N, C-alpha and C positions, 0 to 999 in steps of 0.2 A: 550804759551811760546815756545821757540825753543825746538826741540826734545832733551830731557835730555840724557846724557850718562847713561847707565845701567850697574851696576856692582855687585860685590860680595865681602863679607868680607873674608879675607884669612882664618881666623879661622873656618869659617863655612864649609870649604872644608876639614878640618882635615888633613892637610899636614904638613910635617916637613922639607921640602927642597924646594928650588926655582924651580928646574925643574918640580917637581910634581905640584907646584902652577901654573906654566905656562900651563902645560898640562890640568889640570882640569878647570882652569878659561876659557880656550879656549873651552873645551868640553861643559861647561854649557852655553857658548855664552856671557860671560861677556866682556864688552868693557873696564871697569876700575876695579881696585882692591883697596880696603882699606886694608892696610897691618898692621897686628899685629906685634908689635916690639919685642915681646917675654915676656911672663909672664904666670903664672899658668892657667889663664882663656883663654888667646888668643894664646896659643901655643908657642913653641920654635923652633929654626932653627938649622939644622945640620951644616949650614955654619959657625956658630960661629962668630969669629972676621971678617970673610970674607963676612958676611951677606949683609952689605950695598953695597959692590962692586958687589956681585952676583946679587943683586936686580937691581942695575943700569944697569948691562949688560944684563938683562933678556928681555928687550924690553917691559915689562909690563907698561901700563899706570896706574898711581896710583892716587887715589882721595884724599888720606890722610893716616894718621897713627892712631894706637890705642894702648893705654897702660893701663894695670891693675896693681894690686899690690899683692905681696905675702901676704897671710893671709886673703884675701877676701873670705868670706864664703857665698855661694848662696844657702845653704840648705833650707832656708826659708826667708821670708821678714824680720823677726826679727833678724836673724843672719847677714844678709847683712847690716841692719841698724847699728848693733854694729861694723861691721868690714869693711865697704865699704869706699873707697875713702879716703878723708882727715877728716873723721868724728871723729876718735879717736885721741885726742891730743898726746897720747903716741907714735903713729906711724907717726906723721906728718913730723918730721925731715927726717926720712929714706925715706918716700914716696916723699917728695920734691926732694931729691937727685935722685930718680928713674925718677921722672917727668922731671927734668932738663936734664938728659941724653936723655930722649925721645924727648925733644925739640931739643937738639943738633942733634940727628939722623934725625928728621923730616926736619930740616934745611939743613942738609947734602944731603938729597934726593931731595932738591929743592921744598919741599911741604909746604903748609900753614896750613892745618887743622890737629891738633893733638886732638884726641878724648879721653876722659876719663870720668868715673863716678866720680863726685866730692865728692859724699857721701850725706847722708841725711842732707839737709840744716836746721839748727835750725830756727824755725819760730818766736819765741818770742824774742823781743829785750832784750839784756843783755850780760853778759860776754861770755856765750857760743856761741852766734851768732857772737859777735864781734871777738872772737878769730878764729872762723871758717872763717869768711870773710877775716880776715888778712892773713890767709893761702892761700885762693883762690887768693887774690890780689897778694901775693908774687909769686905764680905760674904763673899768667897771666902776671905779669910784666917781669918775665924772658922770657916768650914766646915772648912778645912784642920786647924785645931787640934782638931777633933772627928772627923777622919778621914772627912769627908763631902765629896762632890763637889757643887758648885753647878752644876747643868746648866741653862744658859740655853736657853729654848725658842725655836726658830727661828720666823721669820715677820715680825717687825716691823722687819727690816733685810735687806739683801741678804747673800748668803753671803760675798761679798768683803769687805763692811764688818765682818761678824762675824769673819772670818778675820784681818783686820787688827787688830781689837781683841784677839783672843786672843793673837796674836803680840806685840802691844805690851805686854800685861800679863804674859805669860810665867808664869802661875800654874798649877801642876799640878792644883789643886783646882777650876779653872774649866773646865767642859766644855760639851757641847751635848746638849740633848734635841731630837732631830730630828723635826720634824713637817712632812711634805711638803705636806700640804694647806694649812697656814698660809701657806706661801710663795705659794701660788696665791690664797688668800683675800685676802691683803694685796697681791697683785700685786708680789711681790718677787723674781721670777725662777723659773727652771726648777729644780725640786727634785732632779732626777737630776744635773744639773751641780753643784748645791750639795753633794751628797754627795761628789763628787770633790774639792771645795775643803775641806770640813770633816771628811772621813772620819776622820782619826786622832783627832779630839777628840769624836766621837759616842759618848756613854756610855749613852744611853737613846733609845728610838724610840717615837713615836706613829704608829700606822697609821691614816690618815685620808685621805679623798679629797675633791676639790672641783673646781669649775669657776671660771674667773676672773671678775672683775667685768665687768659689761656697760658701765659708765661710770666715769669717774674719780671718786674719792671715795666709791664704794660698796663694799660687801662683795662678794666672790665668793659662791658658793653651795656649802655642804657637801652632798655626795651620798653614797649608799652606796658602800662600798669596791668598787673595780673598775669603777665607772660614771662616773668623772670624768677629769680631765686629768692625774692623777699618772702613770698607767701602772704598775700595781702589779707586774707581772712585771719591768719595768725597774728599779723601785724596789728590789725584793728582790735582784735581781742586782747592782745598784750597791752596796748594803750589803755583799754578800758580797765584792765586789772591794775594798771599803774595809777589809775585815778585821773588820767588826762581827760580834760573836757573842752579843750580848745579846738580850733579849726584844723581841718585836713586840707592842705594847700598843694595842689598838683604842680609839680615842676617838670618841665620838659625842655631838654637842652640839646636835642639833636633834631635834624630835619629842617626843611624850609618852613615858611610860615604856614602854608596850607597843611603840610604834614603835621606840624605841631598842633594846629587847631583841631584836627581830627583826632590826634592822639590824646589831647586834653579832654575832648568830649567823651572819648572812650574811657579815660581814666575816671572822670567824674561819674560816669554811668556805673563803672565797677564799684566805686565807693558807695554809691547810693544803694547798690545791691547788698552791701555788707553792713552798713551802719543803720 
């Protein structure tokens, strides 16, 4: 494939204003940035209501946006199962409002990919799955009206369950943000095999590495790119076979800012050696 753009997730740099984002994304050597729109997981911005204007004036090339939700608890796989995405019917209305605003912001930036964790998808047919899919469909329909893609981030379900869900909903605005490490962190299957299953619908990619959990109910461990169980050469090759030609965006979610910066530099170097 053509040389992919290599980038970084804004929240991985632990910055709170656009000038610092510009400085650090340049320091690590990122060509593009996926921008967090502001939430407890992905950071907030000092620019406030002037955030979009400051971002447009920054000169940054953006690959897409990211939104999370207040109340999401990543303490353990069990807590995020209860609190993540659109999983809890009691929070769906509020979170759909947050999602719609994120769609509007994504469109205002002239971007197509809005990434979010949809939540743990119910597997068994029945009322619980139907109501969850209705919510996802409503979110994706609003995105479609704004020419935005709702890219669901992988990890909280197996690739086969996500494939089944995409095929059932049949919505062109509902796609995948593929994160290979999340599949390992959540113990949800082999990410290389998952690319073969999800390939046509992968619209954005996080480059991240991890090792699997040591015990049931625990998190796996995120590690520097190339040092974990993903197999980065196989990962890049599988994306090429799947026809993916978008950016590879490094996400780093452990360590202090200095440690993250060094890990991101390392990750981008690894990717340059493979692509």
